[in-house]
N, C-alpha and C positions, 0 to 999 in steps of 0.2 A: 524739675521745679527749681527755679533760681531762688537762692536764699539771700535776700537783700542785706546789705550792710546794716548793722544796728544803729539806732539813734543814740546820741550821747546819754539819753535818759535810761538806757538799758544796761549801762555798765558804770562801774566806778571810775573816777577820773584817772586813776593810776593806769588803767588798761588802755587809755588813749594812745599811749606810746606804741602799743602793738597794733591796735586797730587802724591807726593813721598810716601804717605801712602798706595796708591792703587797698588796692585800687580796682576791685572787681566785686560784682554782686554774685558771681558764680563761685560760691564756697567750695562745692564739690570739685569742680574743674581745677580750681586753684590749689586745693589740697593734693590732687593727683599730680599736677605740674610741679608743685614745690617738692613733692616726694622725689620725683625723678631728678630735679635740680640738686637737691641735697645729696642724694646718693652719688651723683656725678662729681659734686664738689669734694665729698669725702674721699672718693676713690682717686681723685686727681692729686690729693695731698701726699707728699712724700712721707716716709716714715719719720723723718726729722721734724717735719711740720706737724704731723699728727701728735707728736710728743712735746712740741714746743709750748712754753708758757711765757708770756711777755712780762710776768711779774711773779713774785714768790708765792702768793696765795691765789693765783689765777688758774683756771681750769685749762687742761689741754683739749684737743679736738675730741678724743674719746669721751671725756667727761662732759663736754658740751653736748655731744650727740645723746649721751645717756640722760642728761638734764632735759633735753627736748623731749625725749621719750617719756620720762617720768612726768613732766609737766603736761604732756598731751594726755596721758592716762588719767591724771587727776582732773583735768578740765573736762574730759569726756565723761568721767564718772559723775562729776557734778551735773553735767548736762543731762545725763540719763536720769539721775535722781529728780531734777527739777522738771524734766519732761513728763515724768510719771507722777507729777503733782505731789512729790514728797516735800513737806514743809519743814523738815528737820534742818536746823542751822548746822552747816558743815564747817569743820575747822579748817584752818590754813595748814601750811607745811613749811618747814625750813629747808629751802633748796640747797644750801651749803651742806647741811647734815646728810641730805639724800645723796649728794654727789660723793661725799666721803664714804658713806655706807655702800654705795653701788659697786665699788671696787672695779670701775670701768677700766682702769689702767691694766688690770690683770686679764682682760679679755682681748680677743682678736677683734680687729676692726670689722671683719666680716660678720662675726656674731652680733655685734652692735647694729650693723646695717640690717641684718636679718630681723632683729627684734624691732628696730625702727619701722621697717616695711610692714611687718605684721600688725603693729599697733596702728599705723596710718591706714592700712586697709580696713581695719576694724572701725576706726573713727569714720571713715568714708561711708561704710555701711550704716553705722549708727545715724549719722546726720542725713543720709539719703532717705531714710525711712521715717524721719520725724515729719509729722503733719505741720501745717502752718500754726495751728493752736499749740502744739508742743514747742515749736520754735519760739513762740511768744511767752511761754511760761517763764516766770522769774522765781529765783530762789536766793537764799542767803548763804554765802560762803565767806569765811574769814571776816565776818561782821559787815559785809557789804552785799547789796543786791545786784544781781546780774541775770540777764536773760539767757536762755538756751542758745539763741542765735548769736548773742555776743560771745558766749563761750566758744562757739565754733570759729568765729573770726579771731578770737584771742589765740586759739591754738595755732592758726595760720600766722598771725602777726608775731607771736612769740618766737616761732621758728625763724621768721624773716629777720627779726631783731638780732638773734644770736648769730645768724649767718653774716649779717652786716658787721657786727662786732668782730667776728672772726676775720673777715676780709680786711677791716680797718686796722685792727690791733695785732693780728697775728701775721697774716700774709704780708702786709706792708712793712711790718717791723722785722720780719724774718729774712727778707731779701737782702 
């Protein structure tokens, strides 16, 4: 089943910057393709580039990857809650605090890749088994309404956003 792109009424304006990076209706196929692309990108980065920060308070590649994993877990959890018709308002999270607490710098890149891949495969299974009605469910997270479908595409676009930033601000300034 193709999971079509969400309409703008299904997501808060802030998430447009993620959703607008996605140009396919095939969420599942795109999640699989993006996973392989992300792993290849990370593995191709030298040790120096993996540890590079273009500014004092900026994340390195390990922290970016961990942020993508944490964000995906949170968005998938929200999607599960909303798909199961849970009307509880869910809180937001402070991404910078999560990155610091993750201690991603102390981990091997392979351990981060393994965790990323496990989370992505879980997300693919979750969204593959949502019905059309579940995908259309809407819930409230961090004070804004968003559909399950929009959360799936947010996971994808959020990752694409961070990879684009990495290419523009890390790879290009590292050369």
